[in-house]
C-alpha positions in Angstrom: 20.7 2.7 -8.7 17.7 4.9 -7.7 18.1 6.8 -4.5 14.4 7.1 -3.7 12.0 4.2 -3.4 8.9 4.6 -5.5 5.6 4.2 -3.8 2.0 3.8 -5.0 -0.8 4.7 -2.6 -4.2 3.0 -3.0 -7.0 4.2 -0.7 -10.6 5.3 -1.4 -10.3 8.3 1.0 -8.6 11.3 -0.6 -7.6 12.7 2.9 -5.9 9.4 3.7 -4.0 9.3 0.4 -2.9 12.9 1.1 -1.8 12.1 4.6 0.2 9.1 3.5 1.8 11.0 0.6 2.9 13.9 2.9 4.4 11.5 5.5 6.3 9.5 2.8 7.5 12.5 0.8 8.7 14.2 4.0 10.7 11.1 4.7 12.3 11.2 1.3 10.2 8.7 -0.6 8.8 9.3 -4.1 5.1 8.9 -4.4 4.7 7.9 -8.1 0.9 7.4 -8.1 -2.4 7.3 -6.3 -5.5 5.3 -6.9 -9.0 5.4 -5.2 -10.0 1.8 -5.7 -8.3 -1.6 -6.1 -9.0 -1.9 -9.9 -7.3 1.5 -10.5 -4.5 0.4 -8.2 -3.8 -2.8 -10.2 -3.8 -0.8 -13.4 -1.4 1.8 -11.9 0.8 -1.0 -10.5 1.1 -2.5 -14.0 2.1 0.9 -15.5 4.4 2.2 -12.8 5.9 -1.0 -11.2 6.6 0.8 -7.9 8.9 -0.5 -5.1 6.0 -0.6 -2.6 2.2 -0.2 -2.5 0.2 0.9 0.4 -3.2 -0.7 0.0 -6.4 0.0 1.9 -8.5 -3.1 2.6 -12.0 -1.8 2.2 -12.7 0.1 -1.0 -15.4 0.3 -3.7 -15.1 -1.4 -7.1 -12.3 -3.8 -6.0 -11.3 -4.3 -2.4 -7.7 -4.4 -1.2 -7.4 -8.2 -0.9 -8.6 -8.8 -4.4 -6.3 -6.0 -5.7 -3.4 -7.6 -3.7 -4.0 -11.0 -5.4 -4.1 -9.3 -8.9 -0.9 -7.3 -8.1 0.8 -10.6 -7.0 -0.2 -12.2 -10.4 1.7 -9.3 -12.1 4.7 -9.5 -9.7 5.0 -12.3 -7.2 7.7 -10.2 -5.4 5.5 -7.1 -5.0 5.9 -5.4 -1.7 2.5 -4.5 -0.4 1.6 -2.8 2.9 -2.0 -3.3 3.9 -3.7 -0.4 5.6 -6.7 -1.4 7.7 -9.2 0.2 10.0 -9.7 -1.1 13.6 -11.7 -4.3 13.7 -10.6 -5.7 10.4 -8.4 -8.4 11.9 -9.9 -11.2 9.8 -9.2 -9.3 6.6 -5.7 -8.6 7.7 -5.0 -12.3 8.3 -6.4 -13.0 4.8 -4.3 -10.3 3.3 -1.1 -11.7 4.8 -2.0 -15.2 3.6 -2.5 -13.7 0.1 1.0 -12.2 0.2 1.0 -8.8 1.9 4.3 -8.1 3.6 2.6 -6.7 6.7 -0.1 -4.3 7.8 -0.7 -1.1 9.7 -3.8 -0.1 11.5 -5.5 3.4 11.1 -5.0 5.8 12.8 -1.2 5.5 12.7 1.6 7.8 13.6 4.0 9.2 11.0 6.8 7.3 12.8 4.9 4.0 12.6 4.2 4.4 8.9 7.9 5.3 8.1 9.3 2.5 10.3 7.0 -0.1 8.6 7.8 1.1 5.1 11.6 1.1 5.8 11.3 -2.5 7.2 9.5 -3.8 4.1 11.8 -2.0 1.7 15.0 -3.3 3.5 14.0 -6.9 3.0 
């Protein structure tokens, strides 16, 4: 059995990927990959099969909701945490209906991110 949960971070903002990576690694998680758009995220998911994906909603090439749908085609049990900016409530609702486990709104605290990740992974 693996000790560390493996996480894929998908966000078009490099600073946000770095922030999420640092928070997760500090909490003992293994970040196995990063992607800057949904299409890249889907390809990485296929290759890496992580335990959890953090997925931004608004990205170029392929947005988070479309990426979520593609990831769920690969693995219907995929654990996906949607990351949204303020004012994206309609997208968040759509994401949850499409199979996201839950969502977190930017800006978020380190504690909030870790608690949300732990909650998803413990299910």
